[in-house]
N, C-alpha and C positions, 0 to 999 in steps of 0.2 A: 504494500500500500504506500503510495506516494502522496504526501500532503505538503503544500507550500507553507512555509513559515508566514505568519501574519506580519504586518509591518512592525508591530511592537516586538514580536519574537525575534525578528531579524535584527532590530535595533539592539536588543540585549546581546544577541549572539556576537555582533560585530563590535560592541562596546568593550567586551572583555579583552584584556591584554595581560601580559605577564606582570604588570604593575597594578592591575585592577581586577582581581577575580570577582565576577558577578554571580556568585552562587548563594542560594539560601541554605543556611545551616540550621540544624536542630540537634540539641544535646539532651538525651534522656538518661537519667540515673535510675538504675534498676536494682532490685534486691536479687543478687546473683544466686545465692544458695537457698534451697528449699527450706521452709520453716521446720519440716520434720526430719530432715536429713542433711548431710554435708554435700550431697550431690548438687551440682549447679542446676538451677531452674532453666537456664538458657545457655547453650553452648553454640559453637560456630556452626556445626552441622545442622542443628535444629533451626538456627536462624536462616541458613541458606534454604532449607526446605520450606520454611514459613514464607519467606519473601518470594520464592519461586512459585508457590501456590497462589500468591496474591497478585502477581504481575498482570494477570488478565484484567484486573480492575484498574490498572494504570498502564495501558499498552504502550504509551509513549516511552516508557522506561526500557523498552526493547528497540527503540528507534534511534538512529543517529542522524546527524546533519550532513547533507551532501551539498556542496556548492555547484551551481550551474556553470558549465564551461563557458568561457568568455564573459563571465559575470552577467549573463543575460537574464536578469531577474533575481528574485529573492531565493535563498537556499530552500531545500526541501527536506522533510523528514522521510527517511526510508527505513524499512526493517533491516536490522543488522544481521546479515546472514551468518556471521561468525560470533553471535552473541554468546558470551561466557559469563555466567552469573558470578563465578568465583573471582573474576577480575574486578567486579564491582563491589562485592562484599569481602571485606578484608578483616584481618585479625591483628590486634595489637595488645600490648600488655605494659603496665607500669610495674616497676620493681616493688613487689609487695612488702609492706602494706602501702599502696599508693595513696598519696594525699590529694586533696582537691586542687591544691596549687599545681601539682604535677599534671593533673588531668587538664587544667585550664591551659597550661603551657603546650600540651600535646594538641589540644583543640586549636590553639592559635597557629601552630605549625601546619596542621592539616588544612586549616582555612586559607593559609598562604599559598597553597599549591593550586595552580590552575587545573581544571579538568582536562582530560584527554579528549580533544575534539575529533578524533578519529573513531570514537566509540560513543555509545549512549552517555549522556552528560550527567552522570550521578555516581556517587560512591557512598558506601556505608561501612563503618568501622565498629566492630565489637571490641571494646577496650576492657580488658580484664585486669585483675590485680588491685582494684580499689579496696581501701580499708573497710572494715565493718561488713564484710560479705556482700559488697556491692560490685556492679559492673556498669559500664556506660555504653550507650549506642549513639554514635555521632554520624549524622547523615548530611551530605551536601548535594544539592541539586542545582543545576544551572537555572538562572532566572528565566531563560528563554523556554524552558521545558514546562513550567507550571503556569497555567493561565486561569485556574480556578473554576473553569467551566467545562471544557472538554478534557483538560489534563489537570490532575490533582497531584499534590506532593505525596510521596510514598508513605509518610507518617499517617496518612488517613486510613491506610488499609492494613498496616501491620499491627495496629492496636486492637485489642479486644476488651469487652466489658467484663470478662471473667477470666479466671486462670486457665480454662480450657479453650483453646483456639477454636473459633467457629469453622465449620466445614463449608467448603465451596465445591462447586462442580469441577471435575477434572479439566485442566487447561489443555486444549488440543493444539496449541501453537506449535508450528514447525518452522524452522529457519527457511525463509524463502530465498529465491535468487535475487540478488541486488541488481537494479538497473545499471546499464553501462552509461558512459558519458553521452553517447549518441542518443540514447533514449531520453536522458534528462534534457539534452539540447532540443530535441524535437518537441518534447512536452512543453518546454519553456516558450518556444516559438509559437506553438498553438495557443498557449495562454496569452501571450502578448498580442496576438492577432485579435483576440476578443477584448483586450483591455488597452485601448489607445493611450490613455493617460499614463498607465504604468509603463508602456513602451517608451514614452517620452522621458520618464524618470530613468529608465534603464540606459537610454541614450546619453542622458546627462552624466550619469555616473561611470559608465563603462568606456566612454570615449570613442575614438575612431573605429576601433575594432568592432564594437557593437554596431555602429552605424553601417559598416560594410555587410555584416551578417544579416542585419534586419533588412537592408536594401536587397540583398540577394534573395531573401524570402518574400519579396514583393511589398515590403513595408515602405511607406513614404513618411519621412520625418520632416515636418515643415518648420517646427519651432521647438524650443525648449522652455518649459515652464519652471520658474524658480521662485522660491519664497524665502523671505528673510524674517527670522524670528528675533524680535527685540527682547533682550533680557531686561527685566524690571530693575530699577535702581533702588538704592536706599537700604540694602542689606547691611545689618550691623557688622562691623569688623569683629573678628573673633579668632582666637587660637584654634577653634574647631575647624577652620578652613585653612588648609595648607596643602602643598604638594605632598602626595603620599607615595609610599613604596608598596611592594607586594607583601611585605611582612606584617604580621598582625600580633596584637595582644588581646587576651580575652579574660574577662572577670565576670563574676555573677553576684547577685544579691537575692536573698530569700526573705520575703515578708509575709505577713498574715493577712488574708483577705478580710477577716473580721475587723481589722484596724481601719481599713478603707471604708467599710460599711459604717463604722462608728463615726468617722469624720463626715461622711456623706450625710448621715442623719443629723448631725449637729449643725451643719452649715447649709442644709437643703440644696445640695448640688448633685452631680452625677459622680459615679466612681471614676469615670475617665477624667473628670475635672480634678479629683483628688490625686490621681496618679500623675497628671501633668504638673500639679502644684508641688508634689514631692520631687519630681524630676527638676523642676525649676529651682527649688531650694538647694538641691544637690549641685546643680550647675553653678549656682551663686557661690556656694562654699568652695567649689573647685576653682573657680576664677579667682576668688580671694586668696586661695592658697598659692596661686601663681603670681600674686602681686598685682593683679589687674585692678585698675581704678574703676569703681562702680559708683554711679550716681543714681538717684531714684528713677530717672527716665531710662536707664540702661536696659536694653532688651536683647534677647537672642531670638532669631526667627527659626521656627521649626516647621517641618512638614509632619503632620500627625494624621492618623486615620480618623474616620467617622466614629461616632459613639456606637460601638458594637456590644457594649454591656447593657443588658436590659435591666432597668431598676426593678428590684425584687426577685430577679432571676440571676443576675450577675453573670450573664454570658452563657447560661445553660442552653438557650436556644437562639436561633437566628431565623429570620424570615427566609424561606427557601428561594425567594426571588429578589433578595436584597442585593445592593451593591456594596463593595468595599471601596471606600472613598477617602480622600485626603484633602486637607486644606492647610493654608499657611496661618500660623499663629505666632504672635510676639510674646515670648515668655518673659515676664517682668523680673529678671534676675537682679535688677537694681533695687527692688522693693525689699526692705529689711523685715517687714511684718508678714509672717506666714499667712495670716488670715486675709490680709489685703492681696497677697499674691493669688490666693485661691479665688477671691472675689473677681479680680481682673480676668483670670482665666475662665471662670464660669461665664462671665459676660461675653468674652471673646469667642468662646466655642458656640454660644447661642447665636451670636451675630454672624459668625462665619458659616453656620450650618447650611446656608443656601448657596455657598460658593464652592462646594466640594467638587472634586474631580473624581469620578468613580470608574471602576472596572467591574464587569459582571462576575458574580460568584454564586451562580445558581445551584450548583450541585454539592456544595460543601457539606451540607448536613444530611444528605440522603444516605450516607454510608455509616454503618456501625463503626465505632472506634474513631469518632471525630477528633482530629488533632488540629491545632492552630497553625501549623507551618504553612499551609496553603494560604491562610489569611495574611500571614506576614509577607508571603510572596506577592499577594495582591496589593498590599500596602506599598511595597517597594515599587511595583508597577505604577501605581497611582502617583507616588512621589516623583517618579521619573518624568512625568508630564510637565513638571515645573522647570523653568530655565535654571541652569546651573547656579547662577549668581544671585538667586532670589531667596536662598535660605542658608542657615548655618549647619543644621543637622536634621536627620530623619529619626523620628520616634515611631516605631511600629508597636501596636498594642492590640492583641487579639485574645479572645476568651478561649479557654480550654474546658474540658469536662470537669465537673465538680464531684465526681465519684472516682474511685480507684480504677485505673486501666492497667492492662497487662500486655506484654509482648512475649509470645511464645511461652506463656506460663509464668514469666517473671513480672512481679508487680513493679510498675513505674512509680518511683518515689518523687522525682523532680523532673521538670522539663524546661529547657532554656532555648529561646530563639538565638540564632547567630546570624544577624542581618548583615548584608554586604555593605561595603562603603562605596557610595557613589563618588564620582570624580571630585577631587579636592575636598572630600569630607573626611576629617581625621577620626571621626567616631560615629557609630550608630548605636542606638539604644533600642533593644527589642524587649518587649514585656508580654508576659502571658500569665493567665491564671490557671490553676489546676488543683483540684482536691483541697480547696480551702486555703491555698497560698497564692501569692503573686510573685512570679520569678522574673528577674531582670537579667538579660544577657547583654553585656557591654563589649562590643567588638571595636577595635581601635587599631590605628596605624602604630606600628612598633616604635618608630622614631618620634613621630609627632605627639604621641600620647603615652610616653613612658610612665606617666603618673596615673594610669587608668585605675589603679588600686585606690588612689585618693578619691576619685569620683565614686567608686563603689562604696567606700566608707561614708562619703557624703550623702549617699542615698539613705543609708541607715540613720544618719544624724538628722536629715531632713524629715524622715518619717517620725522620729521622736519629737521633733519640734512641732509638727502638725498635731500629734496626739496631745502634746502639752497644751496646745491652744484650745483643746476641747474641754479642758477642766473649767 
């Protein structure tokens, strides 16, 4: 089956470079050993069998990207005739008893490596050796692969609501023959014949060689259409915006969902507002630790997702026809009073609600084992529609299930998003809720954000400050 990449898929695919990996990451901490025995609840062979049985639910995970010869159009998804699941599912181990800090360093290094573009664009790592009988599962998937509608992130399908994995019908997939370059070229010419505007764009990007081939196929190109996108001005200066390398740092924060509910009730706002206020306080403390001068009007501009937490439900359900959308918001990092910060944010989110830019996410909740990684991918897509110089950082925030989930019989204890860094973005903050907790994944450039641990500690301090304001 050959499917052409959408314009946004193609944009993400071409955006990735050795200095800017654009993949969505997800880190799950699991109880490795069974409660009644020393035997592992999840081992490598069991994980391979589980994923292989679920790939029919995410068929794009068996497809790779092929470029069209002579750059005649967008690349296409094709079935990988040499698909090898053991290439994509890998095993790693920390020197036992592995610490959380060692795990975070390993995740940072794995996040720094670009995906192999000659194969399906995903990898999964079973990381053993964690202390207290735990293991971890780190998955990274190229942002071009997950669109939230026809293609979901694999975390959606490997999770189960109980320790016994659900049964699925046998997968009858067989490796097909891959199309050769001539077949891809003829398919592209047929497509361009029916899409004159796209033919013009191909001519503009591919140059004289494309003009010659299109002419030989009977195409007449009379003009080239170009558009100039003006970037908005006025983005606050910030150390969060810097030239970045391919190397990453990663840190996490664990907080209690009940604390956010308490603050929401006290100040009559949404949980999303509380989360953004906590992040704002953390960014304020981090900037002060760097010696930055802050005055009351000082702000940082963030791209944030729509409010996906449902008051009273706290993200337990979503409208199946909803959009995942983002908008720009100025975070009042110069405001010293935490209650005033929350008030500013609540008013701003309400005012900006009509200016969201959305992407469809129809199928996210139709599968058992709902996981938020696809929602984070959708948030990154929505954020990418804003011009590069219009914001300082991206904050993705997505709900997860509020009951225990399992992977191959191993109970998931914690789950952290690992959101990619967009161009000249030194850090991204991914947030998700699961089983009564709110988990922060802080991904950062290794050089520009050597003090990512300070930001993590500042999240905890900001949370305490907000709780103190409830008294």
